[in-house]
MIDO-356060 format. One record per residue: x, y, z of N, C-alpha, C, O in turn; residue number from 1. Coordinates in pm, 1 decimal. Each point is the difference from the previous one (the first is absolute). Example, Ala and Ser with C-alpha at 12.3 -4.5 7.8 and 13.67 -1.06 7.14 Angstrom:
! MIDO-356060
<rec n_c1="1319.0" n_c2="-569.0" n_c3="780.0" ca_c1="-89.0" ca_c2="119.0" ca_c3="0.0" c_c1="90.0" c_c2="120.0" c_c3="0.0" o_c1="103.6" o_c2="-1.9" o_c3="66.5" k="1"/>
<rec n_c1="-138.6" n_c2="106.9" n_c3="-138.5" ca_c1="82.0" ca_c2="119.0" ca_c3="6.0" c_c1="-77.0" c_c2="109.0" c_c3="73.0" o_c1="50.9" o_c2="110.8" o_c3="16.9" k="2"/>
This chain:
! MIDO-356060
<rec n_c1="-1343.5" n_c2="350.1" n_c3="1295.7" ca_c1="115.1" ca_c2="-47.4" ca_c3="-75.8" c_c1="100.1" c_c2="112.3" c_c3="-24.9" o_c1="-34.2" o_c2="118.2" o_c3="4.0" k="1"/>
<rec n_c1="155.3" n_c2="-156.9" n_c3="-29.1" ca_c1="105.0" ca_c2="98.0" ca_c3="-29.9" c_c1="-29.1" c_c2="65.1" c_c3="-134.6" o_c1="-52.6" o_c2="-63.2" o_c3="-91.6" k="2"/>
<rec n_c1="88.0" n_c2="191.0" n_c3="81.9" ca_c1="-17.0" ca_c2="68.2" ca_c3="-128.1" c_c1="120.6" c_c2="-29.6" c_c3="-88.4" o_c1="107.1" o_c2="-34.2" o_c3="50.0" k="3"/>
<rec n_c1="-124.3" n_c2="47.1" n_c3="-180.8" ca_c1="112.4" ca_c2="-25.0" ca_c3="-89.9" c_c1="115.3" c_c2="96.5" c_c3="27.5" o_c1="-19.1" o_c2="106.6" o_c3="58.4" k="4"/>
<rec n_c1="137.8" n_c2="-145.8" n_c3="-101.1" ca_c1="117.9" ca_c2="84.5" ca_c3="14.8" c_c1="-19.9" c_c2="131.4" c_c3="-75.6" o_c1="-61.8" o_c2="1.6" o_c3="-106.4" k="5"/>
<rec n_c1="113.6" n_c2="108.0" n_c3="160.7" ca_c1="-11.2" ca_c2="133.1" ca_c3="-61.2" c_c1="-144.9" c_c2="43.6" c_c3="-19.3" o_c1="-33.7" o_c2="59.7" o_c3="-102.2" k="6"/>
<rec n_c1="-50.7" n_c2="-88.6" n_c3="198.2" ca_c1="-142.8" ca_c2="31.0" ca_c3="-9.6" c_c1="-29.3" c_c2="122.9" c_c3="85.0" o_c1="-5.3" o_c2="-9.1" o_c3="122.7" k="7"/>
<rec n_c1="-13.7" n_c2="123.0" n_c3="-186.4" ca_c1="-27.3" ca_c2="124.1" ca_c3="71.8" c_c1="-120.3" c_c2="70.1" c_c3="-61.0" o_c1="-10.8" o_c2="10.8" o_c3="-122.2" k="8"/>
<rec n_c1="-79.2" n_c2="36.8" n_c3="206.8" ca_c1="-111.2" ca_c2="81.3" ca_c3="-46.1" c_c1="-103.3" c_c2="-71.2" c_c3="-84.0" o_c1="-72.1" o_c2="64.8" o_c3="-75.9" k="9"/>
<rec n_c1="62.5" n_c2="-195.0" n_c3="86.8" ca_c1="-94.8" ca_c2="-75.1" ca_c3="-83.7" c_c1="-110.6" c_c2="-66.8" c_c3="79.6" o_c1="-75.3" o_c2="-80.5" o_c3="-54.9" k="10"/>
<rec n_c1="63.9" n_c2="112.1" n_c3="182.7" ca_c1="-101.4" ca_c2="-63.2" ca_c3="84.2" c_c1="-140.7" c_c2="29.9" c_c3="-50.5" o_c1="-83.9" o_c2="-89.7" o_c3="-7.5" k="11"/>
<rec n_c1="58.2" n_c2="214.5" n_c3="-26.7" ca_c1="-132.9" ca_c2="38.7" ca_c3="-48.6" c_c1="-30.3" c_c2="-69.4" c_c3="-132.8" o_c1="-112.7" o_c2="-44.0" o_c3="-23.0" k="12"/>
<rec n_c1="212.6" n_c2="34.3" n_c3="-63.7" ca_c1="-20.6" ca_c2="-68.7" ca_c3="-127.7" c_c1="-35.2" c_c2="-146.6" c_c3="22.4" o_c1="-91.2" o_c2="-52.9" o_c3="-63.5" k="13"/>
<rec n_c1="163.6" n_c2="-12.3" n_c3="153.8" ca_c1="-27.8" ca_c2="-141.3" ca_c3="29.8" c_c1="-139.5" c_c2="-16.1" c_c3="58.8" o_c1="-73.6" o_c2="-91.0" o_c3="-38.0" k="14"/>
<rec n_c1="37.5" n_c2="178.7" n_c3="130.1" ca_c1="-131.8" ca_c2="-6.1" ca_c3="62.8" c_c1="-109.2" c_c2="19.1" c_c3="-105.3" o_c1="-102.0" o_c2="-68.7" o_c3="2.6" k="15"/>
<rec n_c1="123.8" n_c2="161.9" n_c3="-94.5" ca_c1="-98.0" ca_c2="26.9" ca_c3="-104.8" c_c1="-21.5" c_c2="-123.1" c_c3="-88.6" o_c1="-113.6" o_c2="-33.8" o_c3="-33.1" k="16"/>
<rec n_c1="222.1" n_c2="-32.4" n_c3="-5.0" ca_c1="-12.1" ca_c2="-121.0" ca_c3="-82.0" c_c1="-75.8" c_c2="-108.3" c_c3="76.6" o_c1="-85.4" o_c2="-67.9" o_c3="-56.9" k="17"/>
<rec n_c1="116.2" n_c2="51.5" n_c3="185.1" ca_c1="-70.3" ca_c2="-100.2" ca_c3="81.6" c_c1="-148.8" c_c2="31.8" c_c3="11.3" o_c1="-82.8" o_c2="-91.1" o_c3="-1.6" k="18"/>
<rec n_c1="48.2" n_c2="218.3" n_c3="13.0" ca_c1="-141.2" ca_c2="38.6" ca_c3="4.7" c_c1="-69.7" c_c2="-36.7" c_c3="-130.7" o_c1="-113.2" o_c2="-48.3" o_c3="1.9" k="19"/>
<rec n_c1="178.8" n_c2="70.5" n_c3="-114.0" ca_c1="-58.6" ca_c2="-37.2" ca_c3="-129.3" c_c1="-16.2" c_c2="-151.5" c_c3="-9.8" o_c1="-100.3" o_c2="-48.6" o_c3="-52.3" k="20"/>
<rec n_c1="198.9" n_c2="-26.4" n_c3="102.5" ca_c1="-8.4" ca_c2="-146.4" ca_c3="-5.8" c_c1="-111.5" c_c2="-55.5" c_c3="87.6" o_c1="-50.1" o_c2="-109.4" o_c3="-26.1" k="21"/>
<rec n_c1="10.7" n_c2="182.4" n_c3="128.8" ca_c1="-108.2" ca_c2="-48.8" ca_c3="85.0" c_c1="-133.7" c_c2="2.7" c_c3="-73.3" o_c1="-93.4" o_c2="-69.6" o_c3="39.8" k="22"/>
<rec n_c1="82.9" n_c2="149.4" n_c3="-146.5" ca_c1="-125.3" ca_c2="11.4" ca_c3="-74.5" c_c1="10.5" c_c2="-51.3" c_c3="-143.5" o_c1="-100.9" o_c2="-9.6" o_c3="-69.8" k="23"/>
<rec n_c1="223.2" n_c2="-23.7" n_c3="25.2" ca_c1="20.4" ca_c2="-41.5" ca_c3="-139.2" c_c1="87.5" c_c2="-124.6" c_c3="-5.8" o_c1="65.4" o_c2="-36.2" o_c3="97.8" k="24"/>
<rec n_c1="-65.1" n_c2="-28.2" n_c3="-213.0" ca_c1="84.4" ca_c2="-117.7" ca_c3="-18.4" c_c1="137.8" c_c2="35.4" c_c3="-51.8" o_c1="93.9" o_c2="-78.4" o_c3="14.4" k="25"/>
<rec n_c1="-80.6" n_c2="195.8" n_c3="-74.8" ca_c1="128.6" ca_c2="38.3" ca_c3="-58.1" c_c1="19.8" c_c2="150.5" c_c3="12.9" o_c1="-95.7" o_c2="77.5" o_c3="1.6" k="26"/>
<rec n_c1="220.7" n_c2="-38.9" n_c3="7.4" ca_c1="37.6" ca_c2="140.8" ca_c3="7.3" c_c1="118.1" c_c2="20.3" c_c3="-93.9" o_c1="93.9" o_c2="-79.6" o_c3="0.5" k="27"/>
<rec n_c1="-97.6" n_c2="185.0" n_c3="-80.7" ca_c1="110.8" ca_c2="35.1" ca_c3="-87.1" c_c1="73.5" c_c2="117.4" c_c3="63.9" o_c1="-61.0" o_c2="101.9" o_c3="32.5" k="28"/>
<rec n_c1="191.1" n_c2="-116.4" n_c3="-14.9" ca_c1="82.2" ca_c2="106.9" ca_c3="56.7" c_c1="91.1" c_c2="51.4" c_c3="-111.0" o_c1="77.4" o_c2="-75.3" o_c3="-58.9" k="29"/>
<rec n_c1="-88.3" n_c2="204.4" n_c3="31.9" ca_c1="83.7" ca_c2="59.1" ca_c3="-104.5" c_c1="39.7" c_c2="141.5" c_c3="40.5" o_c1="-63.2" o_c2="61.4" o_c3="86.0" k="30"/>
<rec n_c1="166.5" n_c2="-12.0" n_c3="-147.9" ca_c1="44.7" ca_c2="136.9" ca_c3="26.3" c_c1="-89.4" c_c2="99.4" c_c3="-72.0" o_c1="-72.6" o_c2="-35.7" o_c3="-92.7" k="31"/>
<rec n_c1="78.7" n_c2="159.3" n_c3="136.0" ca_c1="-76.6" ca_c2="105.7" ca_c3="-65.0" c_c1="58.8" c_c2="29.8" c_c3="-137.3" o_c1="114.2" o_c2="-35.6" o_c3="-28.9" k="32"/>
<rec n_c1="-191.5" n_c2="99.6" n_c3="-53.0" ca_c1="46.7" ca_c2="36.5" ca_c3="-134.8" c_c1="127.4" c_c2="82.9" c_c3="12.3" o_c1="5.8" o_c2="95.1" o_c3="78.0" k="33"/>
<rec n_c1="94.4" n_c2="-131.3" n_c3="-154.1" ca_c1="126.1" ca_c2="73.0" ca_c3="1.6" c_c1="96.6" c_c2="-43.2" c_c3="109.2" o_c1="112.2" o_c2="50.2" o_c3="5.7" k="34"/>
<rec n_c1="-152.8" n_c2="-141.7" n_c3="80.6" ca_c1="88.7" ca_c2="-48.3" ca_c3="107.0" c_c1="108.1" c_c2="-88.5" c_c3="-59.6" o_c1="-22.4" o_c2="-71.7" o_c3="-97.5" k="35"/>
<rec n_c1="138.2" n_c2="78.4" n_c3="157.3" ca_c1="111.0" ca_c2="-84.3" ca_c3="-42.3" c_c1="-13.4" c_c2="-138.3" c_c3="63.1" o_c1="-77.5" o_c2="-19.3" o_c3="93.6" k="36"/>
<rec n_c1="153.1" n_c2="-75.5" n_c3="-145.1" ca_c1="6.4" ca_c2="-132.4" ca_c3="60.9" c_c1="73.4" c_c2="12.7" c_c3="132.5" o_c1="78.3" o_c2="93.0" o_c3="19.1" k="37"/>
<rec n_c1="-103.2" n_c2="-186.1" n_c3="72.5" ca_c1="72.5" ca_c2="0.0" ca_c3="126.1" c_c1="-60.0" c_c2="90.0" c_c3="105.3" o_c1="72.1" o_c2="54.7" o_c3="83.4" k="38"/>
<rec n_c1="-205.5" n_c2="-38.3" n_c3="-86.0" ca_c1="-63.8" ca_c2="86.3" ca_c3="99.2" c_c1="-52.7" c_c2="-77.8" c_c3="120.1" o_c1="-58.9" o_c2="58.9" o_c3="90.7" k="39"/>
<rec n_c1="79.5" n_c2="-191.2" n_c3="-89.0" ca_c1="-34.8" ca_c2="-79.7" ca_c3="117.4" c_c1="-122.2" c_c2="-88.1" c_c3="-11.1" o_c1="-51.0" o_c2="-46.3" o_c3="102.0" k="40"/>
<rec n_c1="1.8" n_c2="21.2" n_c3="-223.4" ca_c1="-117.9" ca_c2="-84.1" ca_c3="-16.5" c_c1="25.6" c_c2="-142.2" c_c3="49.7" o_c1="-84.3" o_c2="-57.6" o_c3="68.8" k="41"/>
<rec n_c1="198.0" n_c2="1.7" n_c3="-102.5" ca_c1="31.7" ca_c2="-136.8" ca_c3="42.0" c_c1="13.6" c_c2="-9.8" c_c3="151.5" o_c1="-41.0" o_c2="-99.6" o_c3="59.8" k="42"/>
<rec n_c1="98.2" n_c2="202.2" n_c3="2.3" ca_c1="13.4" ca_c2="-0.2" ca_c3="146.6" c_c1="-136.7" c_c2="4.9" c_c3="66.8" o_c1="-22.9" o_c2="-68.4" o_c3="99.7" k="43"/>
<rec n_c1="-68.4" n_c2="149.1" n_c3="-154.2" ca_c1="-136.1" ca_c2="6.2" ca_c3="54.9" c_c1="-67.6" c_c2="-135.7" c_c3="-14.2" o_c1="-61.8" o_c2="-49.0" o_c3="94.5" k="44"/>
<rec n_c1="73.5" n_c2="-11.9" n_c3="-212.7" ca_c1="-64.5" ca_c2="-129.7" ca_c3="-21.6" c_c1="62.4" c_c2="-110.1" c_c3="84.7" o_c1="-70.1" o_c2="-92.1" o_c3="41.9" k="45"/>
<rec n_c1="199.4" n_c2="99.6" n_c3="-15.9" ca_c1="64.6" ca_c2="-96.1" ca_c3="88.5" c_c1="-58.6" c_c2="11.5" c_c3="140.6" o_c1="-29.7" o_c2="-101.2" o_c3="63.4" k="46"/>
<rec n_c1="12.9" n_c2="223.8" n_c3="-14.7" ca_c1="-59.0" ca_c2="20.8" ca_c3="132.4" c_c1="-144.7" c_c2="-47.2" c_c3="3.7" o_c1="-42.4" o_c2="-63.4" o_c3="96.6" k="47"/>
<rec n_c1="-33.2" n_c2="94.0" n_c3="-201.1" ca_c1="-140.2" ca_c2="-43.3" ca_c3="-6.4" c_c1="-7.9" c_c2="-151.8" c_c3="1.2" o_c1="-83.0" o_c2="-57.4" o_c3="70.5" k="48"/>
<rec n_c1="168.9" n_c2="-8.0" n_c3="-148.2" ca_c1="-1.0" ca_c2="-146.5" ca_c3="-4.2" c_c1="26.7" c_c2="-58.4" c_c3="137.6" o_c1="-69.3" o_c2="-92.3" o_c3="43.0" k="49"/>
<rec n_c1="169.0" n_c2="145.1" n_c3="26.3" ca_c1="32.5" ca_c2="-50.8" ca_c3="133.7" c_c1="-117.0" c_c2="15.5" c_c3="95.5" o_c1="-35.7" o_c2="-93.8" o_c3="71.2" k="50"/>
<rec n_c1="-23.8" n_c2="212.3" n_c3="-69.8" ca_c1="-112.6" ca_c2="25.3" ca_c3="90.6" c_c1="-119.6" c_c2="-86.4" c_c3="-37.8" o_c1="-60.7" o_c2="-63.8" o_c3="86.0" k="51"/>
<rec n_c1="27.2" n_c2="61.8" n_c3="-214.2" ca_c1="-116.9" ca_c2="-74.0" ca_c3="-47.1" c_c1="13.4" c_c2="-148.7" c_c3="30.0" o_c1="-96.0" o_c2="-64.1" o_c3="42.6" k="52"/>
<rec n_c1="214.5" n_c2="9.6" n_c3="-64.8" ca_c1="22.0" ca_c2="-143.2" ca_c3="23.6" c_c1="4.2" c_c2="-33.3" c_c3="148.8" o_c1="-62.5" o_c2="-96.7" o_c3="43.5" k="53"/>
<rec n_c1="135.5" n_c2="175.9" n_c3="34.7" ca_c1="19.6" ca_c2="-33.6" ca_c3="141.0" c_c1="-118.0" c_c2="37.5" c_c3="89.0" o_c1="-31.7" o_c2="-73.5" o_c3="93.5" k="54"/>
<rec n_c1="-33.3" n_c2="185.0" n_c3="-120.3" ca_c1="-107.3" ca_c2="44.0" ca_c3="88.3" c_c1="-138.5" c_c2="-35.9" c_c3="-50.1" o_c1="-92.5" o_c2="-16.2" o_c3="79.6" k="55"/>
<rec n_c1="77.1" n_c2="3.6" n_c3="-210.1" ca_c1="-132.6" ca_c2="-24.7" ca_c3="-55.2" c_c1="-13.8" c_c2="-138.6" c_c3="-62.3" o_c1="-109.7" o_c2="-40.2" o_c3="-38.9" k="56"/>
<rec n_c1="220.3" n_c2="-32.7" n_c3="29.6" ca_c1="-4.7" ca_c2="-134.4" ca_c3="-55.8" c_c1="-26.0" c_c2="-3.4" c_c3="-150.2" o_c1="-42.3" o_c2="-102.6" o_c3="-53.3" k="57"/>
<rec n_c1="66.7" n_c2="212.3" n_c3="-14.3" ca_c1="-24.7" ca_c2="6.3" ca_c3="-143.7" c_c1="122.7" c_c2="-34.6" c_c3="-80.4" o_c1="107.4" o_c2="-24.0" o_c3="55.1" k="58"/>
<rec n_c1="-123.8" n_c2="21.6" n_c3="-184.7" ca_c1="108.2" ca_c2="-27.7" ca_c3="-92.1" c_c1="8.1" c_c2="113.9" c_c3="-100.5" o_c1="-101.2" o_c2="41.3" o_c3="-56.6" k="59"/>
<rec n_c1="220.9" n_c2="8.7" n_c3="35.0" ca_c1="22.8" ca_c2="103.0" ca_c3="-101.8" c_c1="79.2" c_c2="-61.7" c_c3="-113.9" o_c1="97.3" o_c2="-72.0" o_c3="22.4" k="60"/>
<rec n_c1="-139.2" n_c2="100.4" n_c3="-143.2" ca_c1="70.0" ca_c2="-48.3" ca_c3="-118.7" c_c1="43.4" c_c2="122.7" c_c3="-79.7" o_c1="-83.4" o_c2="77.3" o_c3="-47.1" k="61"/>
<rec n_c1="213.9" n_c2="-60.3" n_c3="32.7" ca_c1="52.8" ca_c2="114.2" ca_c3="-75.3" c_c1="-18.7" c_c2="-23.5" c_c3="-149.3" o_c1="25.2" o_c2="-109.5" o_c3="-50.5" k="62"/>
<rec n_c1="-68.9" n_c2="211.8" n_c3="-18.3" ca_c1="-19.6" ca_c2="-7.5" ca_c3="-144.0" c_c1="78.6" c_c2="113.1" c_c3="-63.9" o_c1="-42.8" o_c2="115.3" o_c3="4.9" k="63"/>
<rec n_c1="158.0" n_c2="-146.6" n_c3="-65.3" ca_c1="77.7" ca_c2="106.8" ca_c3="-64.7" c_c1="-71.7" c_c2="49.8" c_c3="-125.2" o_c1="-36.5" o_c2="-77.9" o_c3="-88.0" k="64"/>
<rec n_c1="17.5" n_c2="208.6" n_c3="82.3" ca_c1="-69.0" ca_c2="58.9" ca_c3="-114.4" c_c1="93.6" c_c2="87.7" c_c3="-82.2" o_c1="-44.8" o_c2="86.5" o_c3="-75.3" k="65"/>
<rec n_c1="175.4" n_c2="-109.4" n_c3="90.2" ca_c1="99.0" ca_c2="79.3" ca_c3="-72.6" c_c1="-20.8" c_c2="-8.9" c_c3="-150.6" o_c1="35.6" o_c2="92.1" o_c3="-73.4" k="66"/>
<rec n_c1="-92.6" n_c2="-201.5" n_c3="27.8" ca_c1="-16.2" ca_c2="-19.3" ca_c3="-143.8" c_c1="-106.3" c_c2="91.9" c_c3="-59.4" o_c1="-7.1" o_c2="14.9" o_c3="-122.0" k="67"/>
<rec n_c1="-74.0" n_c2="45.9" n_c3="204.6" ca_c1="-100.8" ca_c2="93.6" ca_c3="-50.3" c_c1="57.2" c_c2="140.8" c_c3="3.0" o_c1="-2.4" o_c2="66.0" o_c3="103.9" k="68"/>
<rec n_c1="52.3" n_c2="-20.9" n_c3="-214.2" ca_c1="58.0" ca_c2="134.0" ca_c3="-5.7" c_c1="-110.3" c_c2="104.4" c_c3="-10.3" o_c1="-114.2" o_c2="-32.0" o_c3="-32.9" k="69"/>
<rec n_c1="149.4" n_c2="157.5" n_c3="61.5" ca_c1="-96.2" ca_c2="109.3" ca_c3="-10.3" c_c1="-51.8" c_c2="14.6" c_c3="-143.1" o_c1="-118.1" o_c2="27.1" o_c3="-21.9" k="70"/>
<rec n_c1="207.0" n_c2="-45.1" n_c3="-74.2" ca_c1="-39.3" ca_c2="11.5" ca_c3="-141.0" c_c1="-100.3" c_c2="-109.2" c_c3="-33.8" o_c1="-101.9" o_c2="25.0" o_c3="-64.3" k="71"/>
<rec n_c1="132.3" n_c2="-146.0" n_c3="108.3" ca_c1="-88.2" ca_c2="-112.5" ca_c3="-27.6" c_c1="-135.8" c_c2="20.7" c_c3="65.6" o_c1="-103.2" o_c2="-28.1" o_c3="-61.0" k="72"/>
<rec n_c1="102.3" n_c2="77.1" n_c3="185.2" ca_c1="-125.2" ca_c2="23.1" ca_c3="70.6" c_c1="-85.7" c_c2="101.8" c_c3="-74.3" o_c1="-122.3" o_c2="-13.2" o_c3="-5.3" k="73"/>
<rec n_c1="186.4" n_c2="114.3" n_c3="-52.0" ca_c1="-73.3" ca_c2="101.7" ca_c3="-75.3" c_c1="-61.5" c_c2="-53.6" c_c3="-127.5" o_c1="-110.0" o_c2="40.4" o_c3="-37.9" k="74"/>
<rec n_c1="179.7" n_c2="-131.1" n_c3="-28.5" ca_c1="-52.0" ca_c2="-53.2" ca_c3="-126.0" c_c1="-102.6" c_c2="-110.4" c_c3="22.3" o_c1="-86.9" o_c2="-21.4" o_c3="-84.5" k="75"/>
<rec n_c1="95.8" n_c2="-48.4" n_c3="196.3" ca_c1="-93.9" ca_c2="-108.3" ca_c3="27.1" c_c1="-137.0" c_c2="51.0" c_c3="41.9" o_c1="-101.2" o_c2="-64.6" o_c3="-27.2" k="76"/>
<rec n_c1="97.2" n_c2="178.1" n_c3="92.1" ca_c1="-124.7" ca_c2="47.5" ca_c3="57.7" c_c1="-24.9" c_c2="-70.9" c_c3="131.6" o_c1="70.4" o_c2="-95.1" o_c3="34.0" k="77"/>
<rec n_c1="-169.1" n_c2="140.4" n_c3="39.3" ca_c1="-27.0" ca_c2="-53.5" ca_c3="134.2" c_c1="-33.4" c_c2="-149.1" c_c3="-3.3" o_c1="51.6" o_c2="-77.1" o_c3="80.9" k="78"/>
<rec n_c1="-137.2" n_c2="36.9" n_c3="-173.5" ca_c1="-40.9" ca_c2="-140.7" ca_c3="-7.2" c_c1="116.1" c_c2="-92.7" c_c3="-30.6" o_c1="12.6" o_c2="-106.2" o_c3="60.9" k="79"/>
<rec n_c1="72.3" n_c2="145.7" n_c3="-154.8" ca_c1="115.9" ca_c2="-81.9" ca_c3="-35.2" c_c1="100.4" c_c2="-7.2" c_c3="113.3" o_c1="59.2" o_c2="-105.1" o_c3="25.0" k="80"/>
<rec n_c1="-39.6" n_c2="218.6" n_c3="44.7" ca_c1="94.0" ca_c2="2.1" ca_c3="112.6" c_c1="-50.3" c_c2="-89.4" c_c3="112.0" o_c1="77.8" o_c2="-74.6" o_c3="59.5" k="81"/>
<rec n_c1="-206.6" n_c2="81.3" n_c3="-30.4" ca_c1="-57.4" ca_c2="-85.2" ca_c3="105.3" c_c1="13.8" c_c2="-146.9" c_c3="-37.4" o_c1="30.1" o_c2="-82.9" o_c3="86.0" k="82"/>
<rec n_c1="-51.4" n_c2="49.6" n_c3="-211.4" ca_c1="14.9" ca_c2="-139.1" ca_c3="-45.7" c_c1="143.9" c_c2="-47.3" c_c3="17.9" o_c1="22.7" o_c2="-113.0" o_c3="43.2" k="83"/>
<rec n_c1="75.5" n_c2="198.4" n_c3="-76.2" ca_c1="141.2" ca_c2="-36.9" ca_c3="17.5" c_c1="34.3" c_c2="-18.6" c_c3="147.5" o_c1="70.7" o_c2="-94.3" o_c3="35.6" k="84"/>
<rec n_c1="-120.4" n_c2="183.5" n_c3="50.8" ca_c1="24.7" ca_c2="-13.0" ca_c3="143.9" c_c1="-64.6" c_c2="-128.3" c_c3="52.2" o_c1="62.6" o_c2="-73.9" o_c3="75.9" k="85"/>
<rec n_c1="-185.4" n_c2="47.1" n_c3="-115.1" ca_c1="-68.6" ca_c2="-122.3" ca_c3="43.0" c_c1="77.0" c_c2="-124.5" c_c3="-41.5" o_c1="12.0" o_c2="-94.9" o_c3="77.5" k="86"/>
<rec n_c1="39.6" n_c2="95.5" n_c3="-198.8" ca_c1="78.4" ca_c2="-113.0" ca_c3="-48.6" c_c1="127.9" c_c2="-17.9" c_c3="82.3" o_c1="37.1" o_c2="-112.4" o_c3="33.6" k="87"/>
<rec n_c1="30.0" n_c2="223.3" n_c3="-1.2" ca_c1="122.4" ca_c2="-6.7" ca_c3="81.5" c_c1="-30.5" c_c2="-51.9" c_c3="139.6" o_c1="77.5" o_c2="-78.3" o_c3="55.0" k="88"/>
<rec n_c1="-189.2" n_c2="120.6" n_c3="3.1" ca_c1="-39.7" ca_c2="-46.8" ca_c3="133.1" c_c1="-28.2" c_c2="-149.7" c_c3="-4.2" o_c1="44.1" o_c2="-74.6" o_c3="87.5" k="89"/>
<rec n_c1="-117.3" n_c2="31.2" n_c3="-188.7" ca_c1="-32.2" ca_c2="-142.3" ca_c3="-14.2" c_c1="126.7" c_c2="-84.9" c_c3="-10.5" o_c1="11.6" o_c2="-103.5" o_c3="65.7" k="90"/>
<rec n_c1="84.3" n_c2="148.3" n_c3="-149.4" ca_c1="126.3" ca_c2="-74.1" ca_c3="-15.6" c_c1="77.2" c_c2="-5.9" c_c3="132.1" o_c1="51.0" o_c2="-105.5" o_c3="37.6" k="91"/>
<rec n_c1="-42.5" n_c2="218.3" n_c3="32.0" ca_c1="74.1" ca_c2="4.1" ca_c3="126.6" c_c1="-64.2" c_c2="-90.6" c_c3="103.3" o_c1="69.8" o_c2="-69.6" o_c3="73.7" k="92"/>
<rec n_c1="-202.2" n_c2="69.8" n_c3="-67.6" ca_c1="-67.9" ca_c2="-85.7" ca_c3="96.4" c_c1="20.5" c_c2="-147.1" c_c3="-33.1" o_c1="22.0" o_c2="-80.9" o_c3="90.1" k="93"/>
<rec n_c1="-28.8" n_c2="45.3" n_c3="-217.1" ca_c1="22.1" ca_c2="-139.7" ca_c3="-38.4" c_c1="142.2" c_c2="-45.1" c_c3="33.8" o_c1="20.6" o_c2="-112.1" o_c3="46.5" k="94"/>
<rec n_c1="77.1" n_c2="199.6" n_c3="-69.8" ca_c1="138.0" ca_c2="-33.3" ca_c3="37.4" c_c1="12.2" c_c2="-17.8" c_c3="150.8" o_c1="66.3" o_c2="-92.4" o_c3="47.0" k="95"/>
<rec n_c1="-129.8" n_c2="180.2" n_c3="28.0" ca_c1="2.7" ca_c2="-8.5" ca_c3="145.8" c_c1="-64.2" c_c2="-130.7" c_c3="46.4" o_c1="53.9" o_c2="-69.8" o_c3="85.8" k="96"/>
<rec n_c1="-169.3" n_c2="38.0" n_c3="-143.4" ca_c1="-72.9" ca_c2="-120.6" ca_c3="37.9" c_c1="82.0" c_c2="-125.6" c_c3="-31.7" o_c1="4.3" o_c2="-93.3" o_c3="80.2" k="97"/>
<rec n_c1="60.5" n_c2="91.1" n_c3="-196.5" ca_c1="82.7" ca_c2="-116.2" ca_c3="-36.4" c_c1="119.2" c_c2="-14.6" c_c3="94.0" o_c1="40.9" o_c2="-111.6" o_c3="32.2" k="98"/>
<rec n_c1="14.7" n_c2="224.5" n_c3="11.5" ca_c1="115.3" ca_c2="-3.4" ca_c3="89.7" c_c1="-38.4" c_c2="-48.9" c_c3="139.1" o_c1="71.2" o_c2="-81.4" o_c3="58.8" k="99"/>
<rec n_c1="-183.4" n_c2="130.4" n_c3="-5.6" ca_c1="-34.1" ca_c2="-27.9" ca_c3="139.9" c_c1="-101.7" c_c2="-112.0" c_c3="18.6" o_c1="-3.4" o_c2="-62.3" o_c3="106.1" k="100"/>
<rec n_c1="-80.0" n_c2="34.8" n_c3="-207.4" ca_c1="-98.2" ca_c2="-107.0" ca_c3="8.5" c_c1="6.2" c_c2="-87.0" c_c3="-124.3" o_c1="-91.8" o_c2="1.8" o_c3="-82.0" k="101"/>
<rec n_c1="200.9" n_c2="-79.1" n_c3="67.5" ca_c1="11.4" ca_c2="-82.5" ca_c3="-120.8" c_c1="-109.9" c_c2="-106.0" c_c3="-6.2" o_c1="-48.7" o_c2="-47.6" o_c3="102.5" k="102"/>
<rec n_c1="11.5" n_c2="12.6" n_c3="-223.5" ca_c1="-108.4" ca_c2="-97.6" ca_c3="-20.2" c_c1="37.0" c_c2="-138.1" c_c3="43.3" o_c1="-81.0" o_c2="-91.9" o_c3="-11.0" k="103"/>
């Protein structure tokens, strides 16, 4: 499949995410500590979605986690953060399912 527009130097990142997806049900992609916004996470996930859907027959569901700030993650602790992420994944999947497989 075609790569997203302005996609440079992200082949290894895309391959790495696909390798994780071959052994897991979900992968979280985030920038390193101190990284600014706009480092190409969405472009990598767009490429992964295209490859995963077209070559592997899978489905990718994007889950925006912008609502989990660094401060909030620190105060919640690991268990609370995982619960919030799980809840966001569940909501995103239900929205996806309602959109593509209505009852």
